[in-house]
N, C-alpha and C positions, 0 to 999 in steps of 0.2 A: 661535260655539262651535266648537272644533276637532273634526273628525270623528275617531272612534276609529280607532286604528291597525289596518291590515289584517294579519291573522295571516300569518306567513311560512311557506311550505312548507319543512320541514326538508330535503327532498330537493334543493331549489334552492340551498341554502347549502353542501351537502356537495361536496367536490371529486371524489367518486366517486358514481356512480349507485347503487352497492350500499349500502343503508341499514345493513347489518350491518358495514360496513368499520370497522376499528379504526384510529384516527388517533393519531399521535404528533407531538411537537414537531419543527419543521423543523431545530432545532439538535441533535437527539438524535444524529444520525450524527457531527456534529462532535465532540461530547463523547466519543462512543465511540472515535473514531479517536485522540483525544488520549491515552486510557488504554490502548489496545490494545498499543502497542509496549512501554511499561514493564512491563505485565503479562506479555507474552511473555518478556521477559528475566528477570523474577522466577521464572516457572515453569521456565524453562531452568535457572536456578541451583539452584532447589529440587530438581528432578529429578536434577541432577548430584550434589548433596549427599546425597540419599537413596541413589543408586547407590553412591557412595563409602562410605557408612556400611554398606550391605548387604554390599559386597565385603570390608570390614574385618571385619565380623561373621562372615562365612563362612570367614575365614582365608586368602583368596586375594587376589591383587593385581588391581587393575582391568586389564581387557584393553584398554588404550588405547595406541596407537602414538605414538611421539614425533613431534611435528609441528614442522617447522622454523619459525623466526620468520616471521610473515606480514609481507610488505612492503606490501601494499595493503589494510590492514585497514579495514573499514567497521564492524565490530562495536565500534569505538572510541566508538560513541554512548553507551556507558556512562560514558565519561570516564576509563576505567582501561585497564590493559593486558590485562584479562580480567574475566570475571564471577566474583565470589567468592561461594561458598556459605556455609552456616551454620558449617561446621567448618573454614573456611580452604581449602576445595576451590576450585581455580582451573580454570575452564572455558576451554579454548583459544579465542581470539577467533574463529578460523575455524569451529570447531565450534559456538560460540554463535551466530554469524551464520547458519549453515546451519539450526540448529534453530529460530531465531526466524523465518527466512524460510519454512521449511516450515510452521510453525504458523500464521503470519499468512496465507500464501498459501492454505492449505487452508481456513481460516475464510472468506476472501474468496470462494473457489470455491463453497462451500456457499451463501453469501449470493447470489452471482450466479445460481445455479440457481433459488433460490426467488424472487428478484425478477422474473426473466423469466417464470416460471410465473404469478405473480400479476398482473404488468403486462399480459401478453398474453392473459389469460383472455377478455376481451371484445373483443379486437381481432385482426384477421388478422395472422399472423406473416409476416415477410419470408422470401422463399424463396431469392433469389440471394445469393451471398456479398457483393457490393457493397451490396445493400439491407440486409443484416444489419449491416454495418459502419456504414452511414448511420443505421440504427435505434439502434445503440450510441452514435454521436456526438451524436445529437439527442435522441431520446425518453428513452433510459436515462440519459444524462448529466444532462439537466434534472431527472429524477426524483431522482437521487442528489445532485447538486452544484448544482442550480438554475441551470445555464447550459449552453450548448452547447460542444462542442469547437471550439477556435479554428481549427485547421488539420488537414486530412486529406490525406495523400499516399499513393500506392500505385504499385507498379510493374506492376500488373495481372497479376502472376504469384504472388499469394498473400502478399505482404508489404505491411503497412499501417503507417503511422506517424501516430499521433494526438498532437497538440500542444495543451496547455492552458496558455496564458500566465499565467493566474491560477488555479492549481489550489487549490480551497478548503481542503483539508487542510493546505496549505503556506502559505496566505496570512497566517496569524497567527504564523508562526514568527519569532523574533528572532535577531539575531546574538550570538555569544558574544564580546563586546568586552573582557571583563575578562582573559581568558586570553591574548588576542592584541593587547592595546592597544599594544604596542611593536613589533609586526610590521607591515611594510608591507602595505597592502591589495592583494591580488593579484586579478586578474580571475578570475571564476568560469567563464568560457567555456573549454571544453577540459579541465576538471579531470576526471580519471578517477574514477568512482564505481562501487562495486560490483565490485571486483576489479582496479582499475587499479594501475599500478606507482607506487611512491612513497608514503611514509607520509603519511596524511591529517593526522595530528596532529603531524607533525614539522617544522612551520615553513611550511606552505603559506599560512598567513594566515587571516584571518577567513572569507573566502569558502569556502575548502576545508573548514574545520572545520564550517561551517554546512551545506554540502552533504553531508558525511559523516553528520551527525546527522539530516539530513532523509531520507536514503535509506531507512531502515527503514519510514518512514511511507508508502512507495509499495508495499510488499509486499501489503498488504491490498487496495488498489484494483486492483492487477495480478491478484490472484486473483478479484476480482469480475468483471473483464473476461473472464478465461478461463472462469469458470463461466457467464457470460451467453452466450458464444459456444457453449459445449458444450450449453447448453439449446436453442440454436437450430440445432444440428446441425453445428457447426464445431469440429473439434479443432485447437487451436493452442497455441503457447507465447507468453507475454507477457513482455517485458523492459521494466522501468520505470526511468527515471533522471531526474535533474534537473541542468541545467547552470547554473542560476541561479534563486534563489528569487524569486517563488513559482511559477515555471513547472515543468512536468513533461511528459515525453515518454514515450509508450507505443508500443513496437514490437511488432506482432502478426505472427507468422509461422505461417501455417496449415500443416496437414499436407500435405507434398508441394510446398511453396513453392519457387520458383526465384529466385535472386538476380538 
């Protein structure tokens, strides 16, 4: 006769010692990141349309300066020359890109602050800048993306370069082969993203088009990194870019860093 099963202590099966911890699915962040960028563009277009409508209703013209044609557009992730609002309002690509970046980066910053506060509640916080970066590359990256950073470089003067060869938010992105099926495949290495010269959608090929569309999905993670560093006492700027899917590189420049 089989012996009765021994009751399992719930605290032993929980990934956290806190029995009141609220758990969510491991894929929730992936699903959130998929929708964040389109949502940010929709909000930008809606706000621009409302502003245009309000300005017309008040009898005055919008106080927008004429912006020259952008040569290195990354806001082309919408697949158009600009973002169109409900009444035909066209938001300049550069303005749309900046608005989307600010919105996503700010959201990521707030998440980074909260994640560090929650994660380090029961653990001692790192104190030195290098230990903080190592904490970011290992503990925090595993918590968010279920893997460690693949490579960390520093000049020991306040600049750190984090490389993730298989960045999770970019790992499931596909190439736009329909639009560029007749264009020769160009190498993704060295393609300027996020303000580089040359039109991203003007014939650079499949790789350049995919890199341009992937760039906005790095804004939120860059904000998370900056918020995490701020919560640990480091003020820094974070620049994120990709030179080939699904890899991503994050350059952290701390306050007072020297090249």
